[in-house]
N, C-alpha and C positions, 0 to 999 in steps of 0.2 A: 529328198524323199528317202525313207528307210528302205534298205535292201532286205530281201527275204532272209539272208543270213543274220543280219543284225536283229530282225524281229524274232528269229528263232532263239538267239542268244538272250534277248531280253525276257522272252517267255520262260526259258529255262531258269534264269536267275529268279524270276518271280515265284515259280513253283518251288525252287529250293528254299527260299526265304520262308514261304508259308509252311512248308513241311517241317522246317527246323523249329519254327515258333510253336507248332502244335506238338512236336515230338518232345518238348521239354517244358510242359506247363508247370511242373513242380518247382523247377528252378526259378521261374518267374515269381511264383507264390512265395518261395523262400526269401527272395530279396525284399518282398513287401513286409515280411513279418520278422525281420531281424530285430532282436530286442535292443532298445535304445539305452538301457540303464546298466547293463552288465558288460564289463570289458571282456573282449575275446582275445586270446593269445594265439600266435602262430603255433601250430602243432602238426605233427606228421599225420598222414591219413590213417595209419595203423597206430593210434596213440595208446599209451599205457593208461588203462582205466583202473580205478580203485575197486576194492572187492565188492562193494554194493553195485556199482554200475556194470561191472563185468558180468554180473549175475543175469542181467536182463537186456541191456541196451543193444546187444548185437543181434537180437531177434527182429527180423523185418516184419514179423507178424505180431509185434507187441500190442497193436490195437485190438486184436482178437484174443490175445492172451494177457489182458491187462492184470488179471488177478495173480499171475505168477510173481508180480512185484512183491506181494506179501511174504514171499519166501526168501527175500533178499536182504532183509534187515540184519544188522549185526549189533553186538553190544547188549546193554540191559533192556532195550526196547525191542529185541528181536522176536519176541513172542506176540507182538501186536498183529492181530488178525485183520483189523479193519472190517471191511465188508466182504471179505473173501468168500464166505459161505452164504452170501445173499445174492439178490438180483442186481442187474445194472440199472441205475436210475439216471436219466438224462435231464440235466438242467436246460430248459428251453426258454426260460423267462428270467431276466435279470432284476425284476421288481422285487420288492420286499414288504412284508407285513408282519411285524413281530408278534401279533396276537392271533391272526387268522391267516396263515400263509397259504398261498394258492398252490395247487399241484403244478409241477414244472419249475417251481422256484427252488433255489438252493436251500432255503430254510425249511421248506416242506420235507425235503429228503433228509436233511440233517437231524430232524427231531423224531423221526420214526423209530419205533422200538425194535423193528426187525433189522437184521444186517442189510446194508446197502453199499454198493460200490458206485459212487457218484461221479459222473463225468459231465462234460459240457458240450452242447451241440455246436457252439461256435465261440469266437472270441467274445468275452464279456467283461465289462467293468461294472462292478456291483458296489453301490453305496447303500449300506445297511442302515435301517432306521433305528435299530438298537442292537445290542450284542447278539451274536449268533451262538445259540446254545447247541452244541454238538452232542448227540446221544451216543451210546455205546455201539460198537461194531459198525463203524462207519469209515469209509475211505472217501476223501475228497481228492480227486485225481484230475489235475489240469492238463495232462498230456494231450497234445493235438490241438490245443486252443490256447490263446493268450488270455489268462484269467486274472483279474485284479480285484481285490477287495480293498477299498481305499476311501479316504475322505469322510469317514463316519466311524461308528463303533465297529469292532472287528470280532475276533473269534474267542469264545470261552468254552473250555473243556472242563467241566466241573462234576465231580462225583460220578465218573463213568469209567469205562475201560475199553481197550482195543480200538483205538482211533489212529488212522494214518492220514496225514496231510501231505500231499505231494504235488509239486509242480505248479504252484500258484504264487502270485505276488500279493503281499499284504503290507501296505504302506500308508503313511499319513493318517493313521488311525486317531480317532477322537474319543473322548469319554462318552459313555452312554448316559442317557438321562434316566432318573428314577421312573419306573413305570412297569406295566404288565408286559411280560415276555413269555411266549410259549416255549417249553422245554421238551414236551412230549405231546402226542396227539390228545392226551387226556389231562394235561396239566398246564395251566397258565398261572404263573406266580409273579408277585411283585418283586422287581429287582431294584437294588439301591443305586444302580448306575455303575458301569464298568469304568476302569481307570484310564483307558486309552492305550492299553497294550495291543500289540499285533496279535499274539496268541497267548492267552492266559490259561494255565493248567493248574487246577486246584483239586486236591483229594482224588486224584485219578491214577490209573496204572495201565501199563502195556500200551505205550504211545510211541509213535514214530513220526517225526517231522523231517521231510527230506526234499531237497531241490526246490526250496522256496526262496523268494527275494523278500527281504524285510528291511524297512528303512523309515525314518522320520516320523515316529509315533509320539504321542503326548507323554506316555509313560515308558514302559519297557518294550522291547521287541518280543522276547519270550520270557515269561515267568513260569517257573515250576515250583509250586508251593503247597502248603497244607498237607504234608505227608504224602505227596505224589511219589510214585516209585515205578521203576522199570521203563525208563525213557531213553530213547536215542534221538539225537539231534544231528543230522548229517547233510552234507552236500548243499548247505544253504549259503547264500550270499548276503552279508550284512553290510550296511553302509550308512553314513550320514546320521549318526545317532549318538546320544549320550549314554544312557544306562541300557546296555545291550541285552544282557541275559542274567536273570536272577534265579538262583537255585536255592530255595529255602526262604521261608516267609519272613521271619524277623528274629533277632536275638531274643532268646527266652522261649521260642516255640520249639521245644525239644522233640515234638512228634516228627520233625523232619529228619531225625537220625536214621530213619529207615530208607531215606531217599537214595537211589542209585541212578546216576545219569551218565550216559556215554555221549561225548561231544566229539565228532569225528568228521574229517574231510570237508570242513567248512572253510569258507574264505571270509575272514574278517577284514573288510576292505577299507577304503580311505574314509577319513573324517569320523572315526569312532573314538569315543572318549574313554570309556571304562566298562567293566563288567563283561568279560568275554571268557568265562562267566565270573560272577561273584557268588560264592558258595557259603551256606551256613549248615552246620551240623552233619550233613550227609556225605556221600562219596561221589566224586566226579572223576571219570577217566577222560582226559582231554588229549586226543591223539590225532596226529597227521592233519592238523589245521594250519592254515596260512594266516599270519597276522601282519598287516601293513600299517606301520607307523601310528600306533595308538597315541592318544593325546595325553592321558593321565597314566593309565596302567592297563595291562591286558587281563591278567588273572588275579582275582582277589577273594577275600572272604573274611569271616569272623565266626566265633562260636565253635572253634575246634573242628572244622571239616577236614576230610582227607581228600587231597588233590594229587592225582598222578598225571603229570605232564609228560607225554611220550612222543618223541619224534615229530614235534611241531616245528614250524619254520617261522621264526620271529625276526621281523625286520623293524628295527627301531628307527625313529625319525632322527633328524639332525639336532633336535633340541636336547641339550645336556640333561634336562630334568626328566626326560621321558625315555630313559634307557632301560629302567628296571621293568621286567615283565610283571612282577608280583606286588601286591599291596595287602598288608594285614590291617583290617579295619578295626583297630582297637587303640585305646589311649593308655593301656596298661604297660606297654613296652615289651621288650623281648622276653622278659621273665614270664609273661603269660603265654606267648605264642611259640616259644622255642620248642615245645613238645608237639605242636601241631604237625601232622604228617603232610608236608608239601614237598613232593619229590619230582625231580627232573631227570629224565632218562633219554638219551639219544636225540635231544632237541638240537636244532640248528639255530645259532644266534648270529645275526647280521647287523653291521653298523653299531656295534657296541651294546647290543641287547644282552641282558643277563637275568638270571632267575635266582632268587634268594631261597635256598632250601631250608627246611627245618624238620625236626622230628627224626625218628629212627624206626627201624623194624620194617616189616613187609608192607608195601603199599600198592603193589600191582593188583589189578582187578581180579576178583575171584569169580570168573565166568563159568556158567554151565557150558557144556559142549556146544549147545545150539547157539550160544551167545558169543563164543570165542572168535577172535581174529588176531592175527599178527600185525602189529603196526609196521608199515613200510619204512624204509630209511627216510629220515627227515629231508635229505637232499631231493627226494622225489616229490615232495609235497606240492611245489608249484605246478607240476603236471597233474597230480592226483586231484587237485582242487580247481583246475582250470575251467571245468564245466559246472562249477557251483552255481546255484540258482536254477530257475526254470529252464528246461531244455527245449530245443526246437525239434519237435517230433513230427514226422510225416508218415502217413499210412503207407504200408508196404516198403518201408525203408528202415534200416537200423536207426535207432534214436540217438 
């Protein structure tokens, strides 16, 4: 028979366990929502963050101050407003109708003509029935939920401006079928069918793609083509794909000469083949990115683009044919490409990686004051990119 003292001890232990379990509900939730697809690296509690992340992630009230994110972009896409000057729109319904979208769905918010900051009520996995046409002055903000667009057509940004896409996963995208798709509340048009890109940008400006996960699509992961301009691609995690990022439509499409793109703080992870990025005609500032063992090449191009590679961290594979970072996509030989401005500055090369430079003269980006940033030392890139991809953000806690 239990003594009074033993019963008192058992009661005390029971109360302690219950109080502990209720005192830390966020810790339990955190364990259930750890991402399965992005590797996490040991890091100190007061870790060094890159310039974009340090602008907003330390704020425990990020959920009520979401729109301050729009002030944190750097590079050529830093003017992207997204839905900063509009209302908050909450996605409550993961279903999709390309012609007559219902209120509460992602498509209904994305096609509106007024500015909107789009967030998600809960974790959602969306399978779109046709490509999602995103209108001007929109932010798609996945913070606070696990949001995936996958296993169907994905995102098209065409002939619009001021779009921010942040904190979502876009993967296993398939080509869209020819058919009617609504692009605004007043316009439904016949689409020829998307190619199966994760995010396709055409004839658009002032765009920022940040902290997304992109993988395993039928065509590219990000295409920026048809004279698009003013784009920043940052803090994304890319993996398991062939043709990763295309900047410039095709050889002969000279309208892409106006294109200026900043590619910064991204992690180009395992099992990527090529195009990180591949550039035609325009200008690409590729800075503070981590590259893990590309299969063919990392940075390439054709049609006389200017590429400035600054303080990146290139880790080559053990394969002797995959040491070179660069590839000129031309059959004309060095006589054609020797004048192309492809410059490397402060890059870190590991395991025999090397960058073949060409051209001469000034190649550093000409940024406005609002776009400018100093690239950090290449040796810091593994830390600066360690949180690439969607973040685990919890209300009332720094993200």
